[in-house]
Backbone bond lengths (Angstrom), bond angles and torsions (degrees), N, CA, C in turn:
res aa  C-N    CA-C-N  psi(-1)  N-CA   C-N-CA  omega(-1)  CA-C   N-CA-C  phi
1 M - - - 1.441 - - 1.522 107.59 -
2 D 1.315 117.22 135.60 1.463 122.42 -177.58 1.520 107.86 -128.75
3 L 1.335 117.17 119.59 1.461 122.41 -179.26 1.519 110.48 -129.34
4 D 1.338 116.03 147.76 1.458 118.33 172.28 1.522 108.62 -98.23
5 A 1.322 115.84 160.59 1.461 122.07 -174.28 1.517 112.79 -87.93
6 G 1.309 117.97 3.92 1.453 119.58 -173.32 1.504 115.29 -82.21
7 R 1.294 115.35 137.24 1.458 123.85 169.92 1.519 105.36 -135.84
8 G 1.318 116.45 88.66 1.447 119.95 -179.24 1.519 111.81 101.89
9 A 1.315 117.76 -80.80 1.467 121.66 -179.10 1.536 109.64 -69.21
10 A 1.327 115.36 163.29 1.463 119.93 179.21 1.533 110.06 -63.03
11 P 1.333 118.24 122.54 1.464 120.74 -178.52 1.522 112.16 -68.68
12 Q 1.313 116.47 148.83 1.455 122.63 178.09 1.524 112.28 -106.04
13 E 1.327 116.92 -29.50 1.450 121.25 -176.98 1.529 110.07 -125.30
14 A 1.321 114.23 160.41 1.457 121.43 175.04 1.516 107.89 -140.61
15 L 1.312 115.59 160.84 1.450 121.95 -178.09 1.519 108.93 -128.70
16 M 1.307 116.23 129.26 1.454 120.79 172.42 1.518 106.83 -115.10
17 K 1.316 116.32 126.48 1.460 121.45 179.90 1.523 107.51 -115.97
18 S 1.328 115.97 125.93 1.458 122.01 -179.78 1.517 109.40 -119.03
19 R 1.312 116.43 143.23 1.460 121.05 174.02 1.513 108.54 -113.29
20 R 1.314 116.36 131.61 1.460 121.33 177.28 1.530 108.15 -72.16
21 P 1.334 118.11 134.34 1.460 120.88 -175.12 1.524 115.10 -76.65
22 C 1.325 119.37 9.28 1.457 120.99 -178.03 1.519 113.02 -76.67
23 G 1.324 119.07 -20.23 1.458 121.93 -177.47 1.519 111.94 -81.40
24 P 1.329 116.54 168.12 1.455 120.27 178.53 1.522 111.90 -71.09
25 D 1.322 114.83 158.23 1.464 122.14 174.23 1.525 112.57 61.86
26 Y 1.339 116.36 38.25 1.462 121.14 179.50 1.519 109.02 -94.08
27 P 1.294 123.13 139.24 1.460 124.75 -7.65 1.520 110.11 -79.77
28 G 1.284 116.17 145.29 1.458 120.97 -179.62 1.516 111.82 -87.00
29 D 1.307 114.99 179.58 1.461 121.07 176.08 1.525 110.19 -82.32
30 W 1.324 115.56 157.45 1.465 122.43 172.73 1.512 107.22 -120.52
31 I 1.310 116.89 136.75 1.455 122.18 177.62 1.522 107.66 -110.42
32 E 1.317 116.00 126.57 1.468 120.62 177.66 1.521 108.60 -119.44
33 Y 1.307 115.55 131.83 1.457 122.15 177.11 1.524 107.24 -102.30
34 R 1.301 116.88 102.50 1.460 121.79 -171.61 1.526 113.56 -64.82
35 D 1.320 118.95 -26.80 1.462 121.10 179.58 1.528 112.10 -86.44
36 L 1.317 117.13 -4.93 1.467 122.17 179.17 1.524 108.72 -126.92
37 P 1.315 118.64 150.46 1.469 119.91 174.69 1.536 109.34 -79.93
38 W 1.342 117.12 64.72 1.456 121.00 -173.05 1.530 110.34 -144.90
39 F 1.299 116.44 139.43 1.451 122.50 170.09 1.515 106.83 -146.76
40 Q 1.317 116.31 156.35 1.455 118.76 -177.90 1.517 110.17 -153.31
41 P 1.323 116.03 151.03 1.459 118.97 172.64 1.530 108.67 -74.52
42 A 1.299 116.11 151.95 1.460 120.56 177.93 1.526 108.98 -119.26
43 F 1.306 116.18 129.87 1.457 122.02 175.41 1.510 108.23 -137.68
44 P 1.300 118.13 133.21 1.463 126.45 -6.57 1.531 111.28 -75.11
45 R 1.310 114.58 168.77 1.462 121.79 -179.48 1.526 109.96 -59.79
46 A 1.305 116.84 152.35 1.472 121.62 179.58 1.525 110.24 -52.99
47 G 1.326 115.75 132.91 1.457 120.90 177.58 1.521 114.77 83.70
48 T 1.335 117.67 4.10 1.468 120.42 179.15 1.523 109.96 -122.43
49 R 1.315 114.71 166.47 1.468 121.07 176.20 1.513 108.18 -133.99
50 H 1.314 115.85 154.66 1.462 121.57 177.62 1.523 108.13 -136.14
51 A 1.320 116.74 118.35 1.463 120.44 179.71 1.529 109.94 -76.29
52 L 1.316 116.42 135.20 1.457 121.84 175.28 1.518 108.38 -95.42
53 E 1.329 115.92 133.21 1.458 121.69 -179.39 1.518 109.19 -114.73
54 R 1.332 115.80 140.69 1.459 122.30 -174.24 1.530 113.24 -55.07
55 E 1.299 119.77 -46.14 1.465 122.85 -174.56 1.532 113.36 -100.33
56 K 1.317 117.31 9.45 1.467 120.91 -179.50 1.531 108.79 -125.70
57 P 1.338 116.95 99.74 1.471 118.99 -176.50 1.536 112.39 -67.29
58 L 1.289 114.57 147.56 1.458 121.95 173.33 1.519 107.04 -91.33
59 V 1.316 117.34 120.80 1.461 121.63 -177.76 1.527 108.93 -118.25
60 L 1.323 115.35 118.35 1.456 123.03 174.11 1.519 106.41 -122.51
61 E 1.309 117.66 120.31 1.467 120.94 -175.66 1.525 110.71 -112.30
62 Y 1.341 114.36 133.31 1.458 122.10 -178.97 1.524 110.04 -130.68
63 R 1.312 114.91 156.99 1.464 121.50 172.84 1.523 107.91 -128.94
64 L 1.313 116.20 131.09 1.461 122.03 173.44 1.520 108.29 -105.16
65 W 1.304 116.60 128.15 1.462 121.58 177.99 1.525 106.35 -120.26
66 I 1.319 115.85 105.64 1.464 121.82 177.68 1.518 106.76 -95.58
67 R 1.318 116.52 126.03 1.461 120.37 -171.35 1.519 109.92 -147.55
68 R 1.324 113.96 165.96 1.467 119.18 173.12 1.523 108.13 -68.52
69 V 1.331 116.15 145.61 1.462 120.91 -178.30 1.525 111.64 -59.45
70 D 1.303 116.83 -40.74 1.463 119.71 -174.60 1.533 113.33 -85.79
71 A 1.318 118.75 5.20 1.466 120.78 -174.27 1.537 113.68 -72.49
72 P 1.329 120.79 -77.71 1.464 118.68 -171.97 1.523 114.13 -95.37
73 D 1.300 115.09 158.64 1.448 122.06 172.42 1.536 107.84 -99.66
74 P 1.326 119.00 177.75 1.464 120.34 -179.13 1.531 113.85 -56.39
75 A 1.323 117.92 -33.67 1.465 120.57 178.61 1.532 110.73 -65.87
76 A 1.337 116.97 -36.89 1.464 120.16 177.67 1.522 111.08 -67.80
77 C 1.322 117.16 -38.47 1.468 120.81 176.87 1.531 110.06 -64.47
78 A 1.319 117.55 -43.43 1.469 121.30 178.31 1.525 110.65 -62.77
79 A 1.321 117.43 -39.27 1.463 121.06 178.45 1.527 111.12 -66.68
80 A 1.324 117.68 -38.52 1.466 120.82 177.85 1.524 110.34 -64.28
81 W 1.324 117.60 -40.99 1.466 121.39 178.53 1.525 109.89 -64.33
82 K 1.320 116.84 -44.66 1.465 120.93 -179.50 1.531 110.67 -62.34
83 T 1.316 117.67 -42.12 1.465 121.49 178.50 1.522 110.65 -63.26
84 F 1.317 117.34 -43.81 1.457 121.99 179.64 1.531 111.25 -59.97
85 N 1.312 116.92 -35.37 1.458 121.53 -176.39 1.522 114.30 -94.97
86 S 1.306 117.63 6.54 1.458 119.77 -179.32 1.522 111.48 -78.87
87 A 1.305 117.17 160.87 1.464 122.50 179.04 1.522 110.94 -61.06
88 H 1.329 116.92 -29.66 1.462 121.78 179.47 1.529 111.56 -56.81
89 H 1.321 116.81 -30.93 1.464 121.69 -179.11 1.518 112.79 -98.13
90 G 1.322 117.53 13.48 1.456 120.86 173.10 1.515 115.57 83.45
91 A 1.336 117.84 28.73 1.468 118.82 176.28 1.516 108.73 -59.34
92 R 1.311 115.46 143.82 1.473 120.64 -177.82 1.487 111.52 -101.61
């Protein structure tokens, strides 16, 4: 998900949030609050449940990329996501 920080005036920063697909229930839902500058991933996805087990940790991995609005194009965002999810970065 890629959002800019602007509400009215020209935005200076943007945020790209990526979720690594190694966790359960991928891709999950995203909740956006249109009256607030806020969005968040939702786990588990609407209409599903996920049992938590004592000796089996639940691991959900995310990357936040805060950047200037005018910096990357869609290809740069796709490349950042691919790098984040590569074996080099410990994808499971």
